[in-house]
C-alpha positions as CSV (number, residue, x, y, z in Angstrom):
1,M,177.3,112.7,206.8
2,N,173.9,112.9,204.2
3,G,171.1,113.1,206.6
4,A,167.9,111.1,206.3
5,D,164.2,112.0,206.6
6,A,162.9,107.7,207.3
7,L,163.9,104.5,208.1
8,L,162.2,101.6,205.9
9,L,161.9,98.3,207.4
10,L,162.1,96.0,204.5
11,S,160.4,92.4,204.6
12,F,159.8,89.4,203.0
13,G,156.2,89.1,203.7
14,G,153.4,86.9,204.7
15,P,149.4,85.9,204.3
16,E,147.3,86.8,207.3
17,G,144.7,84.9,206.8
18,P,143.1,81.1,204.6
19,D,142.6,83.5,202.0
20,E,145.8,84.8,201.2
21,V,148.1,82.4,201.6
22,R,147.4,81.0,197.7
23,P,147.5,84.8,196.0
24,F,150.8,84.9,198.4
25,L,152.8,82.0,196.9
26,E,151.7,82.7,193.8
27,N,153.3,86.6,194.2
28,V,156.8,84.6,195.3
29,T,156.6,82.2,192.6
30,R,155.5,84.2,189.6
31,G,157.8,83.8,186.6
32,R,159.6,80.6,187.8
33,G,157.7,77.9,187.2
34,V,156.9,76.5,190.0
35,P,154.1,73.2,189.8
36,P,150.7,73.9,191.4
37,E,151.1,70.9,193.4
38,R,154.3,72.4,194.9
39,L,152.1,75.5,196.4
40,D,149.8,73.2,197.1
41,E,152.2,71.9,199.4
42,V,153.7,74.7,200.7
43,A,150.1,76.5,201.3
44,Q,148.8,73.3,204.5
45,H,152.1,74.6,206.0
46,Y,150.6,78.2,206.3
47,L,147.3,76.4,206.9
48,H,148.2,73.7,209.7
49,F,149.2,77.6,211.8
50,G,145.9,78.9,210.8
51,G,146.9,80.7,207.4
52,V,149.0,83.5,209.0
53,S,152.4,84.0,209.0
54,P,153.7,86.1,212.5
55,I,156.2,87.5,210.1
56,N,153.8,90.3,209.7
57,R,153.6,90.9,213.2
58,C,156.9,90.4,214.6
59,N,157.7,92.9,211.9
60,R,155.4,95.4,213.2
61,D,156.9,95.0,216.8
62,L,160.3,95.1,216.1
63,I,159.0,98.6,214.3
64,T,157.7,99.8,217.8
65,A,161.4,98.6,219.3
66,I,163.6,100.6,216.7
67,E,161.4,103.3,217.1
68,R,162.0,103.4,220.6
69,A,165.7,102.6,220.3
70,L,165.9,105.3,217.7
71,A,164.6,107.8,219.7
72,A,166.6,106.4,223.1
73,A,170.2,107.7,220.6
74,G,168.8,111.0,219.8
75,L,167.7,110.0,216.6
76,A,164.1,110.1,216.2
77,L,163.1,109.1,212.4
78,P,159.7,107.7,211.2
79,V,159.6,103.7,210.6
80,Y,158.0,102.7,207.6
81,F,157.0,99.0,207.5
82,G,157.2,97.4,203.0
83,N,157.2,94.3,201.4
84,R,159.0,92.4,198.9
85,N,155.7,90.0,198.7
86,W,152.7,90.8,200.2
87,D,150.8,94.2,202.0
88,P,152.1,96.3,203.0
89,M,154.3,96.4,198.9
90,V,156.7,98.5,199.5
91,E,156.1,100.0,196.1
92,D,153.3,101.4,198.2
93,T,155.0,102.2,201.4
94,V,157.6,104.4,198.9
95,A,154.3,106.0,197.1
96,A,153.8,107.0,200.5
97,M,156.6,108.3,201.4
98,A,157.1,110.3,198.9
99,A,153.4,111.9,199.5
100,D,155.3,112.7,202.9
101,G,157.9,114.4,201.8
102,V,160.5,112.4,202.4
103,R,164.0,112.7,200.2
104,R,166.0,110.1,201.5
105,A,165.3,107.1,204.2
106,L,167.5,104.5,204.6
107,V,166.5,101.3,204.6
108,F,166.8,98.0,207.1
109,A,166.4,94.5,205.6
110,T,164.8,92.1,207.5
111,S,168.3,89.9,206.4
112,A,171.7,89.6,208.1
113,W,173.5,88.1,205.0
114,G,174.9,88.8,201.8
115,G,174.1,86.7,199.0
116,Y,170.7,87.1,196.4
117,S,167.7,86.5,198.8
118,G,169.4,87.9,201.8
119,C,170.8,91.3,200.3
120,R,170.9,91.6,196.6
121,Q,167.4,91.1,195.7
122,Y,166.5,93.5,198.5
123,L,168.5,95.7,196.3
124,E,166.2,95.1,193.4
125,D,163.1,95.7,195.6
126,I,164.3,99.0,195.9
127,A,165.2,99.9,192.5
128,R,161.4,98.4,191.8
129,A,160.2,100.3,194.2
130,R,161.9,104.2,193.1
131,A,160.9,103.2,189.7
132,A,157.2,102.7,190.0
133,V,157.3,105.7,192.0
134,G,158.7,107.5,189.4
135,P,161.1,111.0,189.4
136,G,159.1,112.4,193.0
137,A,161.0,108.5,195.1
138,P,163.1,109.1,197.9
139,E,166.8,108.5,197.8
140,L,167.5,105.2,199.4
141,V,170.2,103.9,200.9
142,K,170.5,99.7,202.1
143,L,172.2,99.6,205.6
144,R,175.4,96.9,205.5
145,H,174.8,93.0,206.3
146,F,175.1,92.8,210.4
147,F,175.7,89.0,210.8
148,D,178.7,89.8,212.7
149,H,177.4,93.2,215.1
150,P,178.4,92.3,218.4
151,L,174.7,93.3,219.7
152,F,173.8,90.5,216.9
153,V,175.9,87.8,218.6
154,Q,175.1,88.7,222.1
155,A,171.8,88.5,221.7
156,W,172.1,85.2,219.7
157,A,174.3,84.0,222.6
158,D,171.8,84.9,225.4
159,A,169.3,83.0,223.5
160,V,171.2,79.5,223.4
161,R,172.6,79.4,226.3
162,T,168.7,79.5,227.9
163,A,168.1,77.1,225.4
164,W,171.1,75.1,226.1
165,E,171.4,74.8,230.1
166,P,168.3,73.4,230.8
167,A,168.5,70.8,227.9
168,G,171.2,69.1,230.8
169,A,174.4,66.4,229.5
170,G,174.4,65.4,226.4
171,A,172.6,68.0,224.1
172,R,173.8,69.1,221.2
173,V,173.6,72.4,219.5
174,V,172.6,72.8,216.2
175,F,172.9,75.8,214.2
176,T,170.3,75.9,211.3
177,A,170.2,78.4,208.8
178,H,167.5,78.1,205.0
179,S,169.6,76.7,202.4
180,V,170.2,77.9,198.9
181,P,171.4,76.5,195.8
182,V,175.6,75.5,196.1
183,A,176.3,77.7,192.6
184,A,173.8,80.7,194.1
185,D,176.1,80.5,196.9
186,A,179.2,80.1,195.3
187,A,178.4,83.0,193.0
188,A,178.3,85.2,195.8
189,G,180.8,88.1,196.3
190,L,183.3,87.2,193.5
191,A,183.3,90.4,192.2
192,V,185.0,91.0,195.9
193,E,187.5,90.4,197.1
194,G,187.0,87.2,199.6
195,G,183.5,87.2,198.5
196,H,180.3,87.6,200.5
197,R,179.5,83.9,200.9
198,Y,176.7,83.7,202.7
199,S,177.7,80.2,203.9
200,R,181.1,81.3,205.0
201,Q,178.9,84.4,206.9
202,V,176.4,82.0,208.5
203,I,179.1,79.4,209.6
204,D,181.2,82.4,211.5
205,T,178.8,84.0,213.0
206,A,177.6,80.2,214.4
207,R,180.9,80.1,215.5
208,L,181.0,84.1,217.4
209,V,177.4,83.2,219.1
210,A,179.1,79.7,220.5
211,G,182.0,81.0,222.0
212,A,180.0,83.9,224.0
213,A,177.7,81.3,224.5
214,G,180.0,78.6,226.2
215,V,179.8,76.2,223.4
216,D,182.5,74.5,222.1
217,D,180.5,71.8,220.0
218,Y,178.2,72.1,217.8
219,D,176.9,71.8,214.3
220,V,176.0,74.1,211.0
221,V,173.1,72.4,208.9
222,W,170.8,73.7,206.4
223,Q,167.1,74.3,206.3
224,S,164.3,74.3,204.3
225,R,165.7,73.4,200.7
226,S,163.1,74.1,198.2
227,G,163.6,73.0,194.0
228,P,164.1,70.2,191.6
229,P,165.9,67.3,192.9
230,R,168.5,67.6,190.3
231,V,169.8,71.3,191.9
232,R,172.1,71.0,194.4
233,W,171.8,72.9,197.4
234,L,173.3,73.4,200.8
235,E,173.7,70.3,203.0
236,P,173.1,68.4,205.1
237,D,169.5,68.9,205.6
238,V,168.3,69.1,209.3
239,L,166.4,66.3,209.4
240,D,169.2,64.2,207.8
241,H,171.5,65.6,210.6
242,L,169.3,64.9,213.0
243,D,168.8,61.4,211.5
244,V,172.6,61.0,212.3
245,L,172.7,62.3,215.2
246,G,170.5,59.5,216.5
247,T,172.9,56.7,215.3
248,H,175.3,58.2,217.5
249,G,172.8,58.2,220.9
250,V,173.1,61.9,220.8
251,S,170.1,62.6,223.8
252,G,169.0,65.9,222.9
253,V,169.4,68.5,220.8
254,V,169.1,72.4,220.6
255,L,168.3,73.9,217.8
256,A,169.3,77.6,216.9
257,P,167.8,79.4,213.6
258,I,170.9,81.7,213.5
259,G,169.9,82.5,210.1
260,F,166.1,84.4,211.4
261,V,165.6,87.1,212.9
262,S,162.2,86.4,213.4
263,D,159.8,83.1,214.5
264,H,158.1,83.6,211.6
265,L,156.7,80.5,209.5
266,E,160.1,78.3,208.4
267,V,160.5,78.7,211.7
268,L,157.8,77.5,213.4
269,W,156.9,74.5,210.5
270,D,160.4,73.4,209.5
271,L,162.0,73.4,213.2
272,D,159.1,73.1,215.9
273,H,156.8,71.3,213.8
274,E,158.7,68.4,211.6
275,A,162.7,68.7,213.5
276,R,160.6,68.3,216.7
277,E,158.5,65.1,215.2
278,R,162.2,63.3,213.7
279,A,164.1,64.1,217.1
280,T,161.2,63.4,219.4
281,A,160.9,59.9,216.8
282,L,164.6,59.2,217.7
283,G,164.1,59.7,221.4
284,M,166.1,62.5,221.6
285,R,164.6,66.0,223.8
286,V,164.4,68.6,221.8
287,A,164.6,72.7,222.7
288,R,164.9,75.7,220.1
289,A,166.9,79.0,220.8
290,R,164.2,81.6,219.9
291,T,165.2,84.3,217.1
292,P,167.3,87.9,218.5
293,G,164.1,89.8,216.8
294,T,162.6,90.5,220.0
295,D,165.4,90.7,222.1
296,P,165.8,94.7,222.8
297,R,169.6,94.7,221.6
298,F,168.6,94.0,218.3
299,A,166.5,97.1,217.7
300,E,169.9,99.1,219.6
301,M,171.9,97.1,216.8
302,V,169.1,98.7,214.1
303,A,169.7,102.1,215.9
304,E,173.5,102.3,215.1
305,L,173.7,101.5,211.5
306,V,171.3,103.8,211.1
307,A,173.8,105.9,213.9
308,E,176.7,104.6,211.2
309,Q,175.0,106.4,207.8
310,L,173.9,109.6,209.8
311,R,177.2,110.0,212.1
312,G,179.6,108.3,210.2
313,V,180.0,106.3,213.5
314,A,182.5,103.3,212.9
315,P,180.8,100.0,211.9
316,R,181.4,96.9,215.1
317,R,182.3,94.0,213.8
318,C,183.2,90.5,215.4
319,S,184.9,88.9,212.6
320,Q,187.2,89.9,209.2
321,V,184.4,88.0,207.2
322,P,183.6,89.9,203.9
323,A,180.2,92.2,204.3
324,A,178.8,95.2,202.4
325,G,175.4,95.0,201.3
326,S,174.8,99.2,201.6
327,G,175.1,102.5,199.8
328,V,172.7,104.3,198.1
329,N,171.0,102.2,196.1
330,G,173.5,99.1,196.8
331,T,176.5,101.4,195.4
332,L,178.7,99.6,197.0
333,C,177.9,96.4,195.9
334,A,179.5,95.8,193.2
335,R,177.3,95.5,189.5
336,D,177.2,91.9,189.0
337,C,177.7,90.8,192.9
338,C,175.6,87.7,194.5
339,E,173.5,86.8,190.3
340,P,170.1,85.6,190.8
341,V,169.2,81.8,191.0
342,R,165.9,81.9,192.4
343,P,164.2,78.9,194.2
344,M,161.0,78.6,195.5
345,P,160.9,79.6,199.0
346,G,158.3,79.7,201.6
347,R,157.7,82.5,205.0
């Protein structure tokens, strides 16, 4: 197997102060024709929490845990940190890696999924950063999708069980993930037999987690949709679903944001703020399962993904749903896999 000199943790990025909020959102939406009033609306979500997204702090904590897990596995590698939309920008990080003499690095993207925003856009980030650095840029190999890795499933199952058992009889487990345009989901992975369809992966992970947690009845819904109303997105939306549960007399709900690695702003605003307000108004008790990024098994999983590349360790998977997203600069993915439909995200 080929070696590696480093691991790059690649993520979305987020502001770390009020003055950074608007420039960050302009970075996220550049070239997409998003009206200023929409940016103003999303900016208020960040300002509600002091203008700070938790995502960078979560990733720095995760890097510390990954470094420990790699060392414990005898895979001691320096871990670098780069973002798509805010400091530390991935272009700057890859330049620093080149200056440090890194010739080949693995890339862990903080998304478990296929699809455009969960996978292909990270491959575009890698290509853009290498192009910015030029001929001296290190070779970058993205690690695979991990939505059905047993350590990911176990960490989520324990988080769901911890939130669900105290919630009492009648509490409904509701898994949530970021909505995407229906057209983008349908196009994901069509060049590969069976496809890498994002919604299919999310639904299967919910099945695996519910089974491991001992939850017989649950729902899978979507959150954080954006973009013009004329564009169809994955539904039902979590707020609409809470209304339906209310009409059926459900007394409590456990929200499990299975589509997210960390408790970043979309989880805090969309679930802990908006969804909690809606459920409370409907007379429901509300609990929320923690995301797995702080669970030691998550860092152990990253070390296993590294070992797959460096030691030829067989991948551990819990399902047969198609997965890819790996290889030298993504070469194991088909060229036309997961063509982009560009929504306006906000984290």
